Every structure is written in structure tokens, then in C-alpha cells.
N, C-alpha and C positions, 0 to 999 in steps of 0.2 A: 245758361249759354250752351249752344250746340257746338261741339268740336268737329271739325272736318277730319275724316279718316286720314291718317298719315301712313301712306304705303311705303314699305321698304322692299327692295329688290334682292334677288339672289338667295331667297329662302328655299330650303329643301323641305318639302311637306309630304308626309305619308299619312294616308287615310287609315284609321283604325276603326273597325266595326265590332261593336259589342265588347263585352268584357273579355272574351277569349283573346282578341287582338290587343286590347288596351292593357290588361294586367300583365300579359307576357312582356310587352314593350316597357311598361313602367317598372316591373320587377327587374328586368335586365339592367335598366338604367340605374336603379337604386344599388344593385349589387356591384356595378362598375364605378360608382361614384368615388371621386378622389378627394373632394373638398367640401361640397355643400349640397344639401337637398332642401328645397322649399316645396311645400304642398298645401293646397287649400281644397276643402271639399265641403259640401253641404251635409251629406250623409256619410258617416264612417260607422259601418254596421258591425255588430258582434256576431259574425258568421265566419265560415271558413276563409272567404276572401278577405274580409276585414282583418281577421287575426293574422293571416299570412303577410299582408302589407304592413301591419303594425310590427310584426316580428322582424321583417326585413328592414324597416326603419330603425328598430332597436339595435339590430346587428350593425347597421351602418354607424349609428352613434357610438357603439362600443369600439369601432375601428378608428374613432376620432373624427368622423365626418360631422360637420356642422349641420344639424337637422332641425328645421323649423316647420311646425305644423299648425295650421289654423282650421278648426272645425266649427260648424254652426251650432249655436246653443239650442236650437229647436230640432233641426234635422238629425243631430247626433245625440239627442237627450236621453236615449234609452240605454246607453252603455253602462254596465254595472260599476259600482264603486271599486276602485283599485285596478280597473282595466288598463290604465296607463302607467302603473307603478314601475314596471320593468323599463319602459321607455324613458321615464323620468330619471330613474336611477342610472341609466346608461348615458345620461347627459343630453338627451333630446329635449327640445323646448316646445311646449304646447300652449296655445292660446285658444280660448273659446269665445267666439263672436256672439255677443248679446245673449248671455245666459237667460233662461226662462225665468221671468219674474211676473207676478200678478196673475189675474185670472181672466181679464177681459180680452177675448181673442181678436177683436177688431180695432184695438188700439194701434195707431199707425206705427209707433215705435216698435211694437211687438212684431208687426208684419215685415219690418225691414230686415230681411235675412241675408246671410252670406250664401248665395246660390252658385257662386263661381266654382268651377272645377279646373284648377290650374296646378302645374308642377314645373319646377325648373331644377335641373341637375347640373352642377358644376358651372353654372352660367353659360352652358353650351347647348343644352337641349331642353325644349319646353314641350309640355303637353297641355292642350286646350280642348275642351269639349263638354259633353253633357253627362259623362259617366261617373256616378258616385262610387265610393269604395264599398261595394256590396255585391252579393252573389247575383248572377243573371237568372238563376233558376230558383227563385224563391216565391213564385206566384202560384197559388192554387189553380189548377186547371190549364196551365200553360202547356203548349206543345212545341214551343221554340223559345230561345233565350230572349230576354228583354232586348228590344231593338233600339240601338243607340250608336252614336258615333263620337269619335275624338280624332285629333290629329297630333302627330309628333312633328316638331318643328326644329330645324337647325338653321342658323343664319342670323341676320340682323334683328329679326322680330323677337328673338329670345330676350334681348336687352329690354324691350318694352314690357314684356311679361314680368321679368324680374323686378323692374322698377315699380310696376303696379303692386306686386306682392310686398315689396319692401315698404311702400307707402302705407299700406294697410297695417302692416306690422308696427310701424312707428305710431300711427294714429291710435291703435289699440293700447299703446303704452304711453302715449303723449310725450315721447322723447325719442331721440335718435341715437341708439346705442353705437358706440365707437366700433364694436365688433362687426358691424355690418360692412365696414370698409373692406373686409376680406372678400366678401361676395362681390362687391362692386369691381374689385380688381380682377375677378375671374371671367368677366364677360369677354366673349370673343366670337370668332366666326370659324372655329375649327370645323373641318369636314367639308369645305367648299368643293372639293374634288370628288365627293362621294358618287359612286357609279349607280345608275339606275333611277335617280330622282332628279328631274329637271328643275332648275331654279324658277321660283315663282314670285310674283308680287303679292304682298300680304299686308294687312293692317289689323292691329288689335283694337277692338271696340269694347269699351267699358260702359256699364251703367251704374251710377252711384247717385247719391242725393246731394252732390255738390256741383262739380263742373261738367258732369257727363250724364245728366238726367235723361236726355232723349236721344243720345247718340245711336244706340242700336236701332230704335224705331225709325229714326230719320234715315239711317242707311238702308233699311228695308224699303222705306217709302220712295227714296230716290231711285233705287234699282227697279222697283215695280213701275214707277211712273215713266221710266225710260225704256222699259221692256218693249220689244218689237215682235218676238216670236213665241217664247214660252216662259212660264213661271211654274216652278215645281217646288212646293213647300211641304216638308214633313215636320210636324210639330205636335208635341205631346198634349199640351193644354192650349187649345186654340179658342180664344175668346177676344177677338180684335175689337178695338174701338172704332168710332165712326170714320176717322181719317184712313185707317188701314182698310176697312171694308170698302170705302169709296174708291180708294186707289185700285183695289182688285177689280171692282165692277167696271171702272173706267177702262182698265186694261183689257178686260173681256170685250167691251164694246169696240175697242180698237182692233179686235181680231186676234189678240194674244191668247194662246192656249194656256189655261190655268188649271193645274192639278194640285189638289190638297190631299196629303196622306195624313190621316188623323187617327185618333184612338178609337178602336172598336171594342176591345175588352174593357169593361167599365172598371175604373180604379176609384174615382171619387164621384159618387152618384150625382151630387148637386152640380158640380162643375161639368160633368159629362152631359147632363140634360140641358144645362144653360148653353153650352156650345152648340148643341143640336138645334136650339131655337133659331140660330142664324142660318141653318141649312137652306131653308126655303128661298130666301132672298138671294143667296149665293147661287143656288141651282138655277133660279129664274134668270140670272145674269149670264149663265153659260159656264159657270165654274164647275169643274169635275171634282167630286168628293169621293175618296176611297178610304175605307176604314180598315185598319190593320187588326187581324183577328187572333193569331196564334198566341200572343203574349201582350204585355204592355208595350206600347210604342212610347219610348222616352226620348226620341231624337228631337233635336232643335236645329234643323239644317234646311238649306234651300239652294236651288240652282236656277239662275235666271239668264236666258239667252245664251246658254252653252259656254259662257266664259266668266260669269260672276257666281260665286258660291260663298256660303257661310256655314260654319260649324261652331257650336258653342253651347252655352248653358241657358240662354234666354228663351223662354216660352213666349208666345204671342198672346199674352193675357195681362190684365192690369197689375198683377202682383210682380211679374218679371219686369214689365216695361215702366212701372211707376214706383216700385218700392224696393225691390231686391238689388243687391250687388250682383251683377252679371258680367260675363266675359265671352265674347264671340270673336272669332277670327274671320275676316273677309279675304277671300283669295281671288285674284284675277289671273286665271290660268285655264286654258281650254282643256288640257290633259287632266288636271285635277277635277274640273267640273264634269268632264265626261265619265270619269271613274265614279264619282259620287252619284251622278245621274243614273249610271248603269246599275248601281246597288239598289237605288230606289225603284227603278223600273222592274228589276227582278222581284223585289218584294211585292209590288203592285200586281205583277203578272200572276202570282201564285198564292199570295197570302192575304189578300184583301177582298172585300166586297165593295162594288161600286154602288153608290146611292143614286138611284135614278129619280129625276125630277117628278115624273108621273106617279111613280110608286110612293114617293114622299108625300105628295099632295093628297093621295088617297088613304093615308093613315087615319086611324080613328081619331076623332076630335079629342078624346081623352088624352091620347099620347101627346098631341100637339099642345094641349093646354098644360100638361105637366112640364113640358120643355119651357114654355113661356113663364110659368110660375117660378121655375128654377132660375130663369134669366132675371125675373123681377127681384127675386131674393138676393141674387148676386149684386145687382145694381143697388139694392137697398144697403147691402153691406158696404159697398164702395162709397155710398153717400155717408154712412156713419163714419167711415174711415177718412172722409174728406177728399175722396179721389174722383168723384163723379164728374166734376167740371173738366178735369184733365182728360177724361176718357170719351 
């Protein structure tokens, strides 16, 4: 069943770009916490950033703050034994979502990961986005930090984020601990008079394998189908299904300007080549494709018609849209959309190369065949995992 986005008004939303903005804001919120801290992430890395956030959470637990943390069993599976001992001894609570078991990588249950990046502090402030708990400067050959976004939210939407995190916590334990009542009582709308941030309408979109299986994809499709002027999408792993591709090409035929900001520095060779297999048909339809070069592009954001925007954890690929637990925020606000669009425009002006249709068609046949072979292998893997018909 597809759920309609439930928008709340009066939210104060600040855009955070890259780890420099995000970790400063998150760290300040953790240090100022008075009652509770909830955090979910896919990757929690054993690097200076990861250790700093872990130690901040440990210090909060020692102050008597209720700290609850969920990490993914695959994304965070390289942490050494004993890495969480001090956190545990301080009274922090940690749960691991789907610990790694078995060897077959295409088993559907193994591919269902916790890919959300969420945090709520004191029931008053939430963080939503695509930034993992890891260093931005950990990529060989990079000349800029990992390119990514998150938002800091105050207002009614925080309640929705906290409820989603609580529900997952309960489901992982199959019971509803009475101690969670303390967090429920803390929800509020403190800070409504904050200067410098205009209130905005916003909705939390989730993807899970129960009631919200297609919510994020359908929200994208509805916005694309109603677009009249411009569609700007920046996405790390772009391998859309036929519905998404059809919606983009139809929008281009209506005269909508479509720009895609995609990965230029190769991270996963198979996925990168498979994504590029779709370039020809998109370019022929009039879609502009720009590849980000200085570092890994990890963003999952979009701006449509200057007043609809989204920031979150969901890629536009079968793993995010059909398997993983994801969370995006959709914001209806011209000022926020203008700021996000400006950040993306700035990156495209100086840090990307545009893929031209003519040059793409003139590539050696061997390169195009490699891309289509990679695309075929990805589709085979989706078929083995039982996903092909949905894609």
C-alpha cells in the first residue's frame, strides 16, 4: 500500500552540506542534550570522525542521557571487537540491524539493509540525510570532501522522525519497553521563534518492506510527472527502473529542463558501468548528465520546479527503492529549494564534466559493450533476488 506524504507546517529546516556542516551540528546537539539521543546509521566507521561521535555519545550516556543507537550489520561490520565497550559500560544502548550471516550475497533477506541516517535529540531536533558516520576525506585521489547533504529540523516533523525510530527499535526487540514513554513525553515544538530560518512545509518519507514499500519512488514520480520547468537530481547510485526513466523522458518531451548530477569518480565498478549503460537513451531524450569528479558524490537530493525538494538516504537504484530501509524528507519551500539548487549549481559549474550526446555515441564499441554487460549482470542479480518484475 502506498502512503500519501503527510506534510506538517511550521518546520525550521537548515541545509547541511558535507561532513563539515553535519558533524559540527550533530556534535553540538549531542553535547547540549538533556534527556535523550536516538541515532541510526548505515556506516559507523572506525576513523577519527567515528571515534569522536562514539566518544560524544559515551559522554552523554555518562551524564545520564538516554542514548539509543542502531547500526547496520553489513555497513558497520568492520568495527573491531570491543569497540563499543566504553559506550556499553556508560549505559548506552546499541542494536545491530540484521547481523551478517551466511555467504550468499544475493539472498533477499541479506540485501535488506538499514540505510537510513536519522538522529533525534531531546525530541526537539532531528537530523535527516545521506551522511554516514565516517570521514569525508578517506578516498584515494580525492581533491574535495565527499559530496553529500543532510538537514537539521525543528518543529512538528521531529515527532514523525522519532516515531519511526521508536517503531524500528520495538520491532528489533519484538516488545515495547516501558522506558520509551520518557521519550514520547519529550516531543515538542521548542524554538518556533528561532531567527533566520523561515518555517516550511515538510513530510517524512520512509521505505520499508511493510506499509511503505514504494513511498519514496512514488513521491519522486509524482513530482517529475507534474514538473513544468526544471528537474535537478543529484544521486550517488543512479540506476532507475522503467517507470522512473519513462517519467524523465516524458518530462523532457514536455520541454522540462532535466539535469542529472551523477558519480564521476568510480566507487563500485559494476554499478558505475551499469548506470552508464542508460546514458545514451537519456541523452537522446534531451536529459543533461553531469559527472562529479573531485571525490565521491554521495548525495541523494533533488529540486523540482524551484519549490519542491528532497534530501535523504535513498538512492535511485533497485537496492534503495526495493529493499533497504530508507528515509527522505520532502520540503515544499522556495527559499530552501533555492539554497539547495544553488549548492548544486555551484558544484556543476566548477567540479563536473558534462556528458555530450555526440561524444557519447562516438565512444568505442568496446566501452559501450562493457556498460551493457554490466547492466545485464545487474539485471541478472536482480532476477536471482526476485526483484526484476518490480523494476
